[in-house]
Structures are given as structure tokens and as C-alpha cells.
C-alpha positions as CSV (number, residue, x, y, z in Angstrom):
1,M,0.0,0.0,0.0
2,L,2.9,2.3,0.8
3,L,4.4,1.6,-2.6
4,L,1.1,2.5,-4.3
5,L,0.9,5.8,-2.4
6,L,4.5,6.6,-3.3
7,G,3.7,5.9,-7.0
8,I,0.7,8.2,-6.9
9,I,2.8,11.0,-5.3
10,V,5.6,10.5,-8.0
11,L,2.9,10.7,-10.7
12,H,1.4,13.9,-9.3
13,V,4.9,15.5,-9.1
14,A,5.8,14.4,-12.7
15,V,2.5,15.8,-14.0
16,L,3.2,19.1,-12.3
17,V,6.8,19.3,-13.7
18,L,5.5,18.6,-17.2
19,L,2.8,21.2,-16.9
20,F,5.2,23.8,-15.7
21,V,7.6,23.0,-18.6
22,S,4.9,23.0,-21.2
23,T,3.5,26.3,-19.9
24,I,6.9,28.1,-19.7
25,V,8.6,26.8,-22.8
26,S,6.1,26.2,-25.6
27,Q,7.4,27.3,-28.9
28,W,4.6,26.9,-31.5
29,I,6.0,28.2,-34.7
30,V,9.8,28.3,-35.5
31,G,11.4,29.2,-38.7
32,N,13.2,31.9,-40.8
33,G,14.7,33.6,-37.7
34,H,11.3,33.9,-36.1
35,S,9.8,31.9,-33.2
36,T,6.4,32.3,-31.6
37,D,5.3,30.8,-28.3
38,L,2.5,31.3,-25.8
39,W,4.0,34.3,-24.1
40,Q,6.2,36.2,-26.7
41,N,7.2,36.6,-30.3
42,C,10.9,36.6,-31.0
43,S,12.8,37.4,-34.2
44,V,16.4,37.6,-35.2
45,L,17.5,40.6,-37.3
46,S,19.8,39.2,-40.1
47,S,22.0,42.3,-40.1
48,S,23.0,42.3,-36.4
49,N,22.1,38.7,-35.3
50,V,20.3,40.2,-32.2
51,L,17.3,38.5,-30.8
52,H,14.3,40.8,-30.3
53,C,11.4,39.5,-28.3
54,Y,8.0,41.2,-27.9
55,S,5.0,40.2,-25.9
56,S,2.5,38.1,-27.7
57,S,-0.5,39.7,-29.3
58,T,-3.7,40.3,-27.3
59,N,-5.9,38.1,-29.4
60,E,-8.8,36.5,-27.5
61,W,-7.8,33.0,-28.6
62,L,-4.3,33.5,-27.3
63,Q,-5.5,34.8,-23.9
64,S,-7.9,31.8,-23.6
65,V,-5.0,29.4,-24.2
66,Q,-2.9,31.2,-21.6
67,A,-5.8,31.0,-19.2
68,T,-6.3,27.3,-19.8
69,M,-2.6,26.6,-19.2
70,I,-2.6,28.6,-15.9
71,L,-5.8,26.9,-14.8
72,S,-4.4,23.5,-15.7
73,V,-1.4,24.2,-13.4
74,I,-3.6,25.5,-10.6
75,F,-5.9,22.5,-10.8
76,S,-2.9,20.1,-10.7
77,V,-1.4,21.8,-7.7
78,L,-4.8,21.7,-6.0
79,S,-5.1,18.0,-6.8
80,L,-1.7,17.3,-5.2
81,F,-2.7,19.4,-2.1
82,L,-6.1,17.7,-1.8
83,F,-4.4,14.3,-2.2
84,F,-2.3,14.9,0.9
85,C,-5.3,16.3,2.8
86,Q,-7.4,13.3,1.9
87,L,-4.6,10.9,2.6
88,F,-4.6,11.9,6.3
89,T,-8.3,12.5,6.8
90,L,-10.1,9.7,4.9
91,T,-11.1,6.6,6.6
92,K,-9.6,3.3,5.6
93,G,-11.0,2.2,2.2
94,G,-12.1,5.8,1.3
95,R,-11.9,7.1,-2.3
96,F,-10.0,10.0,-3.6
97,Y,-12.8,11.4,-5.7
98,I,-12.1,15.1,-5.2
99,T,-8.4,14.6,-6.1
100,G,-9.3,12.7,-9.2
101,I,-11.8,15.3,-10.3
102,F,-9.2,18.1,-10.1
103,Q,-6.6,16.0,-11.9
104,V,-9.1,15.2,-14.7
105,L,-10.0,18.9,-15.0
106,A,-6.2,19.7,-15.3
107,G,-5.9,17.1,-18.1
108,K,-8.9,18.4,-20.0
109,L,-7.6,21.9,-19.9
110,E,-4.2,20.7,-21.2
111,K,-6.0,18.9,-24.0
112,I,-7.8,22.1,-25.0
113,K,-4.5,23.9,-25.1
114,F,-3.1,21.1,-27.3
115,M,-6.0,21.5,-29.7
116,W,-5.5,25.2,-29.9
117,R,-1.8,24.7,-30.6
118,L,-2.6,22.2,-33.3
119,C,-5.0,24.6,-35.0
120,L,-2.4,27.4,-34.8
121,S,0.4,25.3,-36.3
122,K,-1.9,24.2,-39.2
123,A,-2.9,27.9,-39.8
124,G,0.8,29.0,-39.8
125,E,1.9,26.5,-42.5
């Protein structure tokens, strides 16, 4: 039983790390000295080889993707916190429904972000 709980904790932490990495470093379109990600647009001037980065546009779709990424991280953190709370308060044989619901919500929001990213990469081709 202890090994199962340790595996669940490792899984929660791995999901959190992957969510943080995908939120912070998520380049969507790269090519011709230009890269676009969730937070900024960067381009290299060919004359000086200097990287210039600007904040991403204020399109509604981009803001919705940013919001889903942040909500996904928040729900995953809440899931881990609730897992520890339920671990010490549930009776023997209790179910971790609340933790599972928050983890499923985090996964669904990540899937929405992936679909937006797929649509954007197809539109940029």
C-alpha cells in the first residue's frame, strides 16, 4: 500500500513538472529567424544577429490558451494538495474522488491547449 501511495505522489509531481515546462517553454512556430510561443514573439535581425522579443498579441484565442494553461497548473497543484489532505483525513478504504476530479480537469484543460496549438500550427503553415 505504501508503494502505491508513493507511486501516486511521484505521478502527481511528474505531471506538475511537465505542466510547468509546457507552460513556460512552448514554442509553437519556429522558422526563418522567427519563433512564436505562448507568451512572446521573437525574431532575429539578419543584419545584427540580435534577438528581439516582444510580448504576444492580445488576441482573444491566445488569452484563452494562456488562461487554460494557468488553470491547468492550478488544478494540478490543488489536486496534489487535496491528495495529501485526503490521505490523512479519509477513513480506511475511502476514495480520492475530489483529487481525481481536479486531476481530470487539469488534463482536460491541457487537451484544450493542445488542440489550440494544433490549430495554430496548421494555420501557420
